[in-house]
C-alpha positions as CSV (number, residue, x, y, z in Angstrom):
1,M,27.9,-22.9,-45.3
2,S,26.9,-23.2,-41.5
3,P,24.6,-26.0,-40.8
4,L,21.0,-24.8,-40.2
5,M,20.2,-24.2,-36.6
6,A,17.7,-26.3,-35.0
7,V,14.5,-24.8,-33.8
8,E,13.9,-25.4,-30.1
9,T,10.4,-26.1,-29.1
10,P,9.2,-25.1,-25.9
11,A,9.2,-27.5,-23.1
12,L,5.9,-29.3,-22.4
13,M,4.3,-28.2,-19.3
14,S,2.8,-30.9,-16.8
15,T,-1.1,-30.7,-16.8
16,S,-3.5,-31.2,-14.0
17,V,-7.3,-31.3,-14.0
18,A,-9.1,-30.2,-11.1
19,L,-12.8,-31.8,-11.1
20,C,-15.5,-31.2,-8.9
21,T,-18.8,-33.4,-8.1
22,Y,-21.8,-33.2,-6.3
23,Q,-24.9,-35.5,-7.2
24,G,-23.3,-35.7,-10.9
25,E,-24.4,-39.3,-11.7
26,Q,-26.7,-38.2,-14.7
27,Y,-24.1,-36.3,-16.9
28,L,-20.4,-37.1,-15.1
29,A,-19.8,-40.2,-17.6
30,Q,-19.9,-38.0,-20.6
31,Q,-17.7,-35.5,-19.2
32,L,-14.9,-38.3,-17.9
33,D,-15.3,-39.9,-21.5
34,S,-14.3,-36.6,-23.0
35,L,-11.1,-36.2,-20.6
36,L,-9.9,-39.6,-22.0
37,A,-10.6,-38.6,-25.2
38,Q,-8.2,-35.7,-25.4
39,Q,-5.8,-35.6,-28.0
40,R,-3.2,-34.7,-25.4
41,L,-3.9,-36.5,-22.2
42,P,-3.8,-34.9,-18.6
43,D,-1.1,-35.5,-16.6
44,E,-3.1,-35.6,-13.4
45,I,-6.8,-35.5,-12.6
46,V,-7.7,-34.5,-9.0
47,A,-11.4,-35.1,-8.3
48,F,-13.1,-33.8,-5.2
49,D,-16.9,-35.2,-4.5
50,D,-18.7,-33.0,-2.0
51,A,-20.8,-35.8,-0.3
52,S,-22.8,-37.1,-3.4
53,A,-25.6,-39.6,-2.2
54,D,-25.9,-41.0,-5.9
55,G,-23.7,-43.1,-7.9
56,T,-21.2,-40.3,-8.4
57,W,-18.4,-41.8,-6.4
58,D,-18.5,-45.2,-8.1
59,L,-18.2,-43.5,-11.3
60,L,-15.3,-41.7,-10.2
61,L,-13.6,-45.2,-8.9
62,S,-14.3,-46.8,-12.1
63,F,-13.1,-43.8,-14.2
64,A,-9.8,-43.8,-11.7
65,D,-8.8,-47.4,-12.9
66,D,-9.3,-46.7,-16.7
67,A,-7.5,-43.4,-16.6
68,A,-4.3,-45.1,-14.7
69,E,-4.3,-47.6,-17.8
70,R,-3.8,-44.5,-19.9
71,G,-0.8,-43.2,-17.7
72,I,-3.0,-40.6,-16.0
73,Q,-2.6,-39.9,-12.3
74,V,-6.1,-39.8,-10.4
75,H,-6.2,-38.9,-6.8
76,L,-9.9,-39.1,-5.4
77,H,-11.3,-37.3,-2.1
78,R,-14.7,-37.6,-0.7
79,N,-15.9,-34.8,1.5
80,S,-17.5,-36.2,4.5
81,S,-20.1,-33.4,4.4
82,N,-20.9,-31.0,1.8
83,V,-19.0,-28.0,1.8
84,G,-20.4,-26.2,-1.3
85,Y,-19.0,-25.6,-4.6
86,V,-16.5,-22.7,-4.1
87,A,-14.9,-24.2,-1.0
88,N,-14.9,-27.8,-3.0
89,F,-13.0,-26.2,-6.1
90,T,-10.6,-24.2,-3.7
91,Q,-9.6,-27.5,-2.2
92,A,-9.2,-29.4,-5.3
93,L,-7.3,-26.7,-6.9
94,L,-4.9,-26.5,-4.1
95,A,-4.2,-30.6,-4.0
96,T,-3.1,-30.4,-7.9
97,R,0.3,-30.5,-8.6
98,G,0.8,-29.6,-12.3
99,E,2.2,-26.5,-13.9
100,L,-1.0,-25.6,-15.5
101,I,-4.3,-26.5,-13.9
102,F,-7.7,-26.8,-15.7
103,L,-11.0,-26.3,-13.8
104,C,-13.4,-28.9,-14.8
105,D,-17.3,-29.0,-14.3
106,Q,-19.2,-32.6,-14.2
107,D,-21.6,-31.9,-16.5
108,D,-20.1,-30.3,-19.6
109,V,-17.9,-32.3,-22.4
110,W,-14.8,-31.0,-23.5
111,H,-13.8,-30.8,-27.2
112,V,-11.0,-33.1,-27.9
113,D,-8.4,-30.6,-28.7
114,K,-9.3,-28.5,-25.7
115,L,-6.2,-29.5,-23.4
116,S,-3.8,-29.5,-26.4
117,R,-4.7,-26.0,-27.6
118,F,-4.5,-24.3,-24.1
119,A,-1.1,-26.2,-23.2
120,Q,0.2,-24.9,-26.6
121,E,-0.9,-21.4,-25.7
122,F,0.8,-21.2,-22.3
123,E,3.8,-23.0,-23.7
124,R,4.8,-20.4,-26.4
125,R,3.4,-17.3,-24.2
126,P,5.4,-17.6,-20.8
127,D,4.0,-14.4,-19.9
128,L,0.4,-15.9,-20.0
129,L,-1.3,-16.7,-16.3
130,M,-4.9,-17.7,-17.3
131,L,-6.8,-18.4,-20.4
132,H,-10.3,-18.9,-21.1
133,S,-12.5,-19.6,-24.1
134,D,-16.0,-19.6,-25.6
135,A,-18.3,-22.5,-25.1
136,E,-21.1,-24.1,-27.1
137,L,-24.4,-24.0,-25.1
138,V,-26.3,-27.1,-25.0
139,D,-29.4,-28.5,-23.2
140,D,-29.8,-30.9,-20.6
141,A,-29.4,-33.7,-23.6
142,G,-26.8,-32.2,-25.2
143,G,-28.5,-30.4,-28.2
144,S,-27.6,-27.2,-29.5
145,L,-29.0,-24.1,-28.1
146,N,-27.7,-22.2,-31.1
147,C,-25.9,-19.7,-28.7
148,K,-22.5,-19.5,-27.4
149,L,-21.2,-18.5,-24.2
150,F,-19.9,-14.9,-25.1
151,E,-22.9,-14.2,-27.0
152,A,-25.2,-14.9,-24.1
153,F,-22.8,-13.1,-21.9
154,E,-22.9,-10.1,-24.3
155,V,-19.6,-9.9,-24.5
156,S,-18.5,-7.2,-26.9
157,R,-15.9,-6.7,-29.5
158,E,-14.5,-3.8,-27.4
159,E,-14.0,-6.2,-24.5
160,L,-12.5,-8.9,-26.5
161,T,-9.9,-6.5,-28.1
162,S,-9.1,-5.0,-24.6
163,V,-8.8,-8.6,-23.0
164,H,-6.3,-9.6,-26.0
165,G,-4.2,-6.2,-25.6
166,N,-3.5,-7.0,-21.9
167,G,-6.6,-5.0,-20.4
168,A,-8.3,-8.0,-18.7
169,F,-8.3,-6.0,-15.3
170,E,-9.9,-3.0,-16.7
171,V,-12.8,-5.5,-18.3
172,L,-13.1,-7.5,-15.1
173,V,-13.5,-4.6,-12.6
174,K,-16.4,-3.7,-14.9
175,R,-17.9,-7.1,-14.8
176,N,-16.7,-10.8,-15.0
177,I,-16.7,-12.3,-18.4
178,V,-14.8,-15.8,-17.2
179,T,-16.5,-19.1,-16.8
180,G,-14.5,-21.7,-14.9
181,A,-15.4,-24.7,-17.1
182,T,-13.4,-23.0,-19.7
183,M,-10.4,-21.7,-17.5
184,A,-6.7,-22.9,-17.1
185,I,-4.4,-21.2,-14.9
186,R,-0.5,-21.6,-14.3
187,R,0.4,-22.9,-11.2
188,S,1.8,-19.6,-9.9
189,V,-1.5,-17.8,-9.7
190,I,-2.2,-19.9,-6.6
191,A,1.5,-20.5,-5.5
192,Q,1.1,-18.3,-2.3
193,G,-2.4,-19.8,-1.6
194,F,-5.7,-19.2,-2.6
195,D,-8.6,-17.5,-0.5
196,V,-12.0,-16.7,-1.9
197,P,-13.4,-13.6,-0.3
198,H,-17.1,-13.4,1.1
199,G,-19.4,-12.7,-2.1
200,W,-17.1,-14.0,-4.6
201,I,-17.0,-17.1,-6.9
202,H,-13.9,-19.2,-7.2
203,D,-13.7,-18.7,-10.9
204,E,-14.1,-14.9,-10.7
205,W,-11.8,-14.5,-7.8
206,L,-9.2,-16.3,-9.9
207,A,-9.5,-14.3,-12.8
208,M,-9.1,-11.2,-10.8
209,V,-6.0,-12.3,-8.8
210,A,-4.4,-13.4,-12.4
211,A,-5.3,-10.0,-14.0
212,T,-3.4,-8.3,-11.1
213,Q,-0.3,-10.8,-11.8
214,G,0.1,-10.6,-15.1
215,R,-1.5,-11.6,-18.4
216,V,-4.9,-13.3,-19.2
217,D,-6.5,-13.5,-22.3
218,C,-9.2,-15.8,-24.1
219,L,-9.8,-17.9,-27.0
220,E,-12.8,-16.7,-29.1
221,A,-13.3,-20.5,-30.3
222,A,-15.7,-22.7,-28.1
223,T,-13.5,-25.7,-26.4
224,I,-16.5,-27.2,-24.4
225,D,-20.1,-28.1,-24.9
226,Y,-21.5,-26.1,-21.8
227,R,-24.6,-27.9,-20.6
228,Q,-27.8,-26.0,-19.3
229,H,-30.1,-27.4,-17.1
230,G,-32.2,-27.1,-14.0
231,N,-29.4,-27.8,-11.5
232,N,-26.3,-25.5,-12.9
233,Q,-24.6,-23.6,-10.0
234,V,-23.8,-21.0,-12.5
235,G,-25.4,-21.0,-15.9
236,A,-25.8,-18.9,-19.0
237,R,-28.5,-18.5,-21.5
238,P,-29.5,-15.5,-24.0
239,R,-31.8,-12.8,-22.6
240,G,-34.4,-10.8,-24.1
241,F,-34.6,-6.8,-24.0
242,V,-37.1,-6.7,-21.1
243,E,-35.0,-9.1,-19.1
244,R,-31.4,-7.6,-19.7
245,L,-32.8,-4.4,-18.4
246,T,-34.8,-5.5,-15.3
247,G,-32.0,-7.9,-14.6
248,G,-34.8,-11.2,-14.5
249,T,-35.4,-12.9,-11.1
250,I,-32.8,-11.3,-8.7
251,S,-34.0,-8.1,-7.3
252,R,-32.4,-4.4,-7.9
253,A,-31.3,-4.1,-4.1
254,E,-29.5,-7.2,-4.0
255,F,-27.7,-6.8,-7.3
256,M,-26.6,-3.3,-5.9
257,D,-25.5,-4.7,-2.7
258,R,-23.4,-7.3,-4.2
259,M,-22.0,-5.0,-6.6
260,L,-21.0,-2.6,-3.8
261,A,-19.5,-5.4,-1.4
262,R,-17.4,-7.1,-4.1
263,T,-15.8,-3.8,-5.0
264,Q,-15.2,-3.1,-1.4
265,S,-14.1,-6.4,-0.9
266,L,-11.2,-5.6,-3.7
267,M,-10.2,-2.3,-2.1
268,T,-9.7,-4.3,1.1
269,Q,-7.9,-7.4,-0.5
270,S,-5.5,-4.4,-2.1
271,A,-5.1,-2.7,1.2
272,S,-4.1,-5.8,3.1
273,G,-1.5,-6.7,0.4
274,Q,-3.5,-10.0,-1.0
275,L,-3.9,-8.3,-4.2
276,T,-0.9,-6.0,-5.8
277,L,-2.3,-3.1,-7.8
278,N,-0.4,-0.3,-9.6
279,A,-1.7,3.2,-9.7
280,P,-3.7,3.2,-12.6
281,Q,-5.7,0.0,-11.2
282,M,-6.1,1.9,-7.8
283,H,-7.4,4.4,-9.6
284,L,-10.1,2.7,-11.8
285,L,-10.7,0.4,-8.8
286,S,-11.6,3.6,-6.8
287,E,-13.8,4.9,-9.7
288,R,-15.7,1.7,-9.7
289,L,-16.4,2.1,-5.8
290,R,-17.7,5.5,-6.3
291,H,-19.8,4.4,-8.9
292,A,-21.4,1.3,-7.2
293,R,-22.0,3.5,-3.9
294,V,-24.1,6.1,-6.1
295,R,-25.9,3.2,-7.6
296,A,-26.7,1.4,-4.3
297,H,-27.8,4.2,-2.6
298,L,-30.1,6.2,-4.5
299,P,-32.5,8.7,-3.1
300,Q,-36.1,7.6,-3.1
301,S,-37.6,10.9,-4.4
302,A,-37.8,10.5,-8.2
303,T,-36.5,14.2,-8.7
304,A,-33.4,13.7,-6.5
305,R,-32.5,10.4,-8.1
306,A,-33.1,11.8,-11.5
307,A,-30.6,14.5,-10.8
308,L,-28.0,12.4,-9.2
309,V,-28.4,9.6,-12.0
310,L,-27.8,12.2,-14.7
311,R,-24.7,13.8,-13.1
312,E,-23.2,10.0,-12.7
313,Y,-24.0,9.7,-16.4
314,A,-22.4,12.8,-17.4
315,S,-19.1,11.7,-15.5
316,G,-19.0,8.7,-18.3
317,R,-18.9,6.2,-15.3
318,Y,-22.3,4.5,-16.6
319,H,-20.5,3.6,-19.7
320,E,-17.4,2.7,-17.8
321,F,-18.7,0.6,-15.3
322,G,-22.4,-0.4,-16.7
323,N,-24.1,-0.9,-19.8
324,G,-24.4,2.9,-20.4
325,L,-28.2,4.2,-21.1
326,R,-29.5,0.8,-20.1
327,S,-28.0,1.2,-16.8
328,L,-29.2,4.8,-16.6
329,L,-32.6,3.8,-17.2
330,S,-32.7,0.9,-14.9
331,D,-31.8,3.4,-12.1
332,L,-34.1,6.2,-13.2
333,F,-37.0,3.6,-12.8
334,K,-35.4,1.5,-9.8
335,L,-35.2,-1.6,-12.1
336,R,-32.0,-3.8,-12.3
337,G,-29.7,-3.7,-15.3
């Protein structure tokens, strides 16, 4: 009888956390504690502070000592002047050295198994380039808001099924459902550099880049407490029907201009070779751009607008790239949705 063959276990990947801070004294300690409470500790933490004037830097200095005692390499950088959260995250990401990079906000709390769950997924799936997850929404005191991130974003079962089936690009061309605070990427995503185009946020662009390079997936379980407070750079909360239809405080013109500019920038990045798209992806993006142009330049005349909107609705693009009937109604009445 031949001896049993040993089962080969995947090699452990080195892990880095890219943490960005700015005036984070109020909540930062809880986030730092959650990093040190991980079942599997990160190998490296790179923290970039964006010229905070409160006690954030002192908290980071104290944390670096505690982390070093646990064998974690900590690299701290303090910007001489404020560069903004997109530029700050960009430089933090590029300063990491691990094979697997986690994005980390200053005001959340990681669940104890977050890093280990993510790392296990990457280690068993060599084609996986980016992974994100759901999150528990909590208030400024950490109390539950009885809502999760995917629910607040109205992420549908159809979208989740598409992402699980390697259709993340198709979902992301329609809209972003990825939040950086729940994200990890393989180093290869930024191996050739990382430059965020105008009009994009770093995590949205990372997701798009990863989706053009390979597989992007998500965990439907929450892996962080995502704190909602008055100073969130990008937050999430459930919206009522009227707010979903009208879009809340952002004007319709601003929303449509942003949608058009972002779609055009994808085409520009593809033409310049910054994004590599296959033929089906290029066709989908062209259709997205066509839809964005229609919605951004609707006629003032109600009659002419109705005729154009109904033709566009018949094409199926309102369902493919918008919210279907809800988007049609917002365009008919020049709302935002």
